[in-house]
C-alpha positions in Angstrom: 134.8 86.7 36.6 136.4 89.6 34.7 134.2 92.4 33.4 135.2 95.4 31.4 133.5 98.5 32.9 133.6 102.0 31.6 134.4 103.7 34.9 135.2 107.4 35.0 138.9 107.6 36.0 138.5 110.7 38.1 135.6 109.2 40.0 137.5 106.0 40.5 140.6 107.8 41.8 138.5 109.9 44.2 136.7 106.8 45.5 140.0 105.0 46.0 141.5 107.9 47.8 138.4 108.4 50.1 138.0 104.7 50.8 141.7 103.8 51.1 141.1 100.8 48.8 144.0 100.3 46.3 142.4 98.1 43.7 139.7 99.0 41.2 137.8 95.8 41.8 137.8 96.3 45.5 136.6 99.9 45.1 133.8 98.7 42.7 132.8 95.9 45.1 132.6 98.4 48.0 130.6 100.9 46.0 128.1 98.2 44.9 127.8 97.0 48.5 127.2 100.5 49.9 124.7 101.3 47.1 122.8 98.1 47.8 122.7 98.8 51.6 121.6 102.4 51.0 118.7 101.4 48.7 117.6 98.7 51.1 117.5 101.1 54.0 115.6 103.6 52.0 113.0 101.0 51.1 112.6 100.1 54.8 112.1 103.7 55.8 109.1 103.8 53.4 107.4 101.5 55.8 107.5 103.9 58.6 103.9 104.9 59.6 102.3 102.2 57.5 102.4 99.3 60.0 99.6 99.1 62.6 100.5 98.1 66.1 98.5 97.0 69.1 98.9 99.6 72.0 97.8 96.9 74.5 100.5 94.4 73.4 102.8 93.6 76.3 106.1 92.3 75.0 107.4 91.7 78.5 104.6 89.1 79.0 106.2 87.1 76.2 109.4 86.8 78.3 107.8 85.1 81.2 108.8 81.4 81.4 
Protein backbone atom coordinates (compact mmCIF):
# COMPACT_ATOMS: atom_id res chain seq x y z
CA UNK A 1 0.00 0.00 0.00
CA UNK A 2 1.74 3.14 -1.21
CA UNK A 3 1.38 6.36 0.76
CA UNK A 4 2.83 9.76 0.13
CA UNK A 5 4.32 11.17 3.30
CA UNK A 6 5.89 14.57 3.81
CA UNK A 7 9.07 13.40 5.54
CA UNK A 8 11.85 15.85 6.30
CA UNK A 9 14.72 14.81 3.98
CA UNK A 10 17.43 15.66 6.52
CA UNK A 11 15.69 13.65 9.23
CA UNK A 12 15.19 10.78 6.82
CA UNK A 13 18.85 10.78 5.78
CA UNK A 14 19.99 10.90 9.41
CA UNK A 15 17.67 8.03 10.37
CA UNK A 16 18.88 5.94 7.43
CA UNK A 17 22.52 6.59 8.29
CA UNK A 18 22.05 5.73 11.97
CA UNK A 19 19.95 2.63 11.34
CA UNK A 20 21.82 1.37 8.31
CA UNK A 21 18.53 0.85 6.49
CA UNK A 22 18.75 1.86 2.84
CA UNK A 23 15.08 2.26 1.92
CA UNK A 24 12.72 5.02 2.95
CA UNK A 25 9.89 2.56 3.61
CA UNK A 26 12.14 0.37 5.75
CA UNK A 27 13.27 3.37 7.75
CA UNK A 28 9.66 4.53 8.23
CA UNK A 29 8.57 1.02 9.29
CA UNK A 30 11.40 0.80 11.82
CA UNK A 31 10.62 4.25 13.20
CA UNK A 32 6.94 3.40 13.63
CA UNK A 33 7.79 0.08 15.27
CA UNK A 34 10.22 1.70 17.72
CA UNK A 35 7.79 4.51 18.50
CA UNK A 36 5.02 2.02 19.25
CA UNK A 37 7.31 -0.06 21.48
CA UNK A 38 8.49 3.03 23.35
CA UNK A 39 4.98 4.28 24.04
CA UNK A 40 3.80 0.83 25.14
CA UNK A 41 6.70 0.53 27.58
CA UNK A 42 6.02 4.03 28.88
CA UNK A 43 2.39 3.11 29.53
CA UNK A 44 3.47 -0.03 31.41
CA UNK A 45 5.81 1.96 33.67
CA UNK A 46 2.84 4.06 34.77
CA UNK A 47 1.51 0.95 36.51
CA UNK A 48 4.53 0.73 38.82
CA UNK A 49 3.41 1.19 42.40
CA UNK A 50 -0.29 0.90 41.56
CA UNK A 51 -0.73 -2.86 41.79
CA UNK A 52 -1.27 -4.41 45.23
CA UNK A 53 0.50 -7.64 46.03
CA UNK A 54 0.13 -10.23 48.75
CA UNK A 55 3.33 -10.44 50.81
CA UNK A 56 2.31 -13.93 51.99
CA UNK A 57 1.96 -15.30 48.45
CA UNK A 58 4.34 -18.21 47.88
CA UNK A 59 4.99 -18.60 44.18
CA UNK A 60 7.16 -21.67 44.83
CA UNK A 61 4.13 -23.43 46.33
CA UNK A 62 2.50 -23.23 42.88
CA UNK A 63 5.41 -25.23 41.38
CA UNK A 64 4.80 -28.31 43.56
CA UNK A 65 3.36 -31.14 41.49
